[in-house]
N, C-alpha and C positions, 0 to 999 in steps of 0.2 A: 946778783944771782947768776950762776953759770948759764951760758947760752944753751947748753944741752937741756937743762931743766926747763928753761923758757919754752924751748922748741917742743918738749914733750907735753907740757901743759897745754900749749896751743893746739897740738894734735888731738889731745884728749877732748878739748872743747869742740873741735870740729867734728869728731866722731859722735859725741854726745848730741850735738846740734842736728846731725844727719839722722840719727835714729829717732829723735824727737819729731823731726819733720816728717819722717816716714809714718810714725804712729798716728800723726794727726791727719794724714791723707789716705790711710789704709781704708779701702772699700770693703764691703761685705764680700763673702765668698762668691766666686764666679760659678755660674751654672755649667755643669759638665754634660756631655752627651755620650751615651753609650750605645754602640751599634748592637742590635739584637738579632740581625739577620732579616728574615722575611716573614710576613704574616699572611696566612691564607684566609681568604674570606670569599663569600659568595655574593656576586653582584646581582641584585634582583633584575628580572626581565622588565623591559620597558612597557610591554603590552600584555594583558591577560586574555586577549581575544581568542587565542587558540589553546586556552587551558584545558578545555574538555575534548580537544581534537586528538585523534590517533593516527589517522592515515590521510595521505594527500595524493594528488595527481599533478603531473608536470606537463606544461605546454611551452614548447620552444619554437619561435619563429625566427628564421635568419634571412639575410640577404641571399641573393643568387649564389649558388655554389657553396652553400653552408652545411651540407650534410655532415662533413667531418667535424665541424664546430659544434653541431648538435651532439655528437658522440662525446666530444670533450666535456660538454656540460653534464651529460648523463654520468660521465666517469669522475669528474672532478667535484661536482656540486655535492656537499655534504650537509644534509639536513638532520641535525640531532634530534633525538627523542622520537620523531615521527617516522612512519613507514610509508614507502612509496608503492602505490598500486596503479593499475592501468584503468580500472573501472571508474569513470568520473561519477557515476551515479551513486557509488558507495563512498566517495571521498568526502572528508570533512572540510577540506579546503583545496584550492588549486594555486600552484605557483606558476606564474607566467613570466617568461623571459623573452623580451622582444629586442632583437638586434637592429639597431638604427644604422644609417649609412656610415661607412668609414670614410675618413679623410686623410689622404696621403699628403704630407708636406713635400715640398720640392726636393727631389733627391739630389745628392751631390756626388760628383765623380771623385773617386779615390784611386791612388796608385801604390803599387808595391814594387820597389826596385830590387834588382839582384836576384831574380827568380831563376828558374832553369835556364841554362845557357846564357844567363846574364840578362834575360828578357824582363821587360817591365809588364806587370799584370795590372789589370784595372778591375775595379768594382764599384758598384753604386750603393750609397747608404742614405738613409733618411729617417723619418719618423711617421708612424701611423697613429692617428687619434681614433679612439673608439668610444661609443656610447651604447649602453644597454639599459633597457627599462625593465625593472623588476617589480612585479606586482603580486599581492596576495589577495585572492578572491574567496568569498565564502560560497557555500553551496548554491546559493541563489544567483551566483555570478556577480555579486556586488563587491566592488574594490574596497578592501579594508586597510590596505598599506601599499605604498609605492615608493620606489627610490631609484634614482638613475645612477648607475655606476659609470664613471668616465675616467679615462686615462690615456696613456700613450705608450707605444712600444718602439724601441730602436729597430731600424730594419737595415739589413746588410745582405746584399745579393752575392751569388757565387762569382768568383773572380775568373778573368780570362785575359789572354794577351791581346784580344780583339775588343775594341771599345764597343762595337756593335753587339758582339755576343755577350759582353758584360751587362749591357743595358737590357738585352733580351732576357738574361738570366734573372735580373732584378724583376722585370715584369712577370716572369713565370713563378717567382717565389712569393708573389703577393698573397696568395691563399695561405702559404705557411705563416706569413706575418700575422694574418687574420686569426689563425688558429692560436698563436701566442696571446692575442688580445682575448680570445674566449676563455683561455686558461686563467688569465689574470682576472677577468670579470667573474668567473665562477668562484674564485678564492675570495673575492670582494663580497659576492652575494652570501657565501657561507657565513662570513663574519657578520654581515648586516642581519641576516635572518637570526643567527644565534643570539646576538645582542638584543634584538627586538622581542623575541618570543620565548627565550629560555634563560634560566638563571646560569650565570657563568662563574666558574671557579677562577678566582684572581689572586694575585700575590702583590704585596707592596713592601718596599724596603722600610725598615723600622729602626728609629733610634729613640731612646727614652732619655729623660733628663733627670739629673740628681744634683745635689749640693754637697760638696765634701766639707765637713765641718772644720772650721779653723777658728775664726774670731768669734763666731756665734754658734750656739748649740740649737739644734732643731729637733727637740724631742718628738718622736713619732714619725719623722720624715723617712728614716731608714726602713721602718716597718711598713709604711705605705708603699715605698718603692719596692720592697720584697713582695708585697701583695700583688703589685702591678706585674712583676715578673712571673709570679705564679699563674696569674690569669693569662698572660701571654703564652706560657708553656701549655696550659690545659686547653685553652680555646683555640689554639692554633691547629689543634687536631679535631675539634668538635665546634659546631656552630650553635649549639644549644646550652646555654649556662645552666649549671646545676645550682641547687640550693646554697652549696658551699661557695660557689663562684659568685653568687649574688651577694653573699655576705662579704666576700673579699672586695667586690666592687663597692659596696656601701661604705666599708671602711676607708678605702682610698678616697672616694668622693668626700666623705665627712671630713677627713683630715685636711685635704688640700683646699677645700672650701673655706675652712677657718683659717688656714695658713695664709691664703691669698687676701683675706680681709685686713691683714696687718700691713699691706703694702703702703709704702710712703713714696709716691711717684717722683717727687722733687728732691729726695734725699738719697744721694748715691752711696751714702755710708750706713743706710738703714738696715735693720735686721732683715727686712723683706723688701728688696728693691723691685723695680718694675721687671727686671730680668727674671728674678726669682718667682714673682707672680705669673709672668708669662709662662714660665716652665711648669708651674703648678696647674694652670689651665690646660696647657698642652697635654700633660699627663692624664688629666681628667678626660680630655677628648680621646686619648687612646683606650682608657678604661671603657668608656661608653662604646667606642667602636668595636672593641674585642666582644662586647656583649650583644652586638647587633643594634645598639640604640643609636642609629646614624644621625637623627635630628639633633639629639643631645650632644653627640660628638661634634657635629658642625658648629654648634653654638660655642662650645668650649674652644675649639680651634680658632674661631674668629675672635674671641675675647683674647686668647694668647697672642694672636697677630696685632691686636690693637695696643697691647702692652709693649711687645718686643718683636719687631719684624725679623730679627735674626735669631730668635729662640731656637728654631730648627731650620735648616736650609730647605726642606721639603714641605713646609707648612702649607703653602698654596695647593700643592698636590693633595695633601690631607683634606683640605677644605673641599676641594673639587670632588674627590671620590666619596666622601661622607655625604656631601650634598646630593650627588647623583643618586646614591643608594636611597637616601631619605625621600627624595622626590619620587622615585619609582615606586617605593613601597606605599606612598601616600595615594597613588593611583590604583592600587590593588583592591 
């Protein structure tokens, strides 16, 4: 037999063996992720103690020389929903802000070379630590909430070619540094109060999962995925599901529940692998979350995680925000 014919036969056997081997190790379809953008949702308030309140009064106490810092709080503190009044007898609650002693860390001497006429300038820099006690009191003066805002601000005094003057500038500028602390604390209090006593508009980045059919067919999967997308589009603008949206939700949950029952955890070539089952439970979590069913969403996200930790990169964040919303609603 000619050598060329032998070589061609051998090549064909190699190619056939390669394709046969591939066919025996082909896994089920991989789960795909599709970025949908952001979903808008409302995070429930942590406390309902002020639900019937409308107006409040504000009490601010500062350390010596703090009159400007009081003005900063009055200007920077934003209390949503409620109105500020001066008459404490008519107020539904009082906000109390108490300034605790500041602590300056040891300042350090800095220098700047090549200034005017080649002279070296000096300045002092350091850090100031602050603590503010934030309290909410009811009309009887009873404390219903407290939180300490703590932090630090970098300090830098005005420069001078004289070391003595540079240090004097640093000492004179200390009140300015304290005012920066008051501004940061007021921003913290605004966020703390809003999170505790008001419902917050939030957004979360969203990716959904689907399976591109190749080796296996998944009758109904594309329809369920299409219903999920429709729910995302409609409930991203409204927090109250309509009857139509409840039907879409039920269709999704019904399909993916049955789909995930077919999982074969130890079989990587199964029609429904653990990755596919994890994706199904993750999608069910999204559907429940869209509809404001946070406890059910948390449960589905946790099941998805138990099947496949890599089903979606942000699965832990979904568990956190759905559990937070669920626990807060349970206290209402």
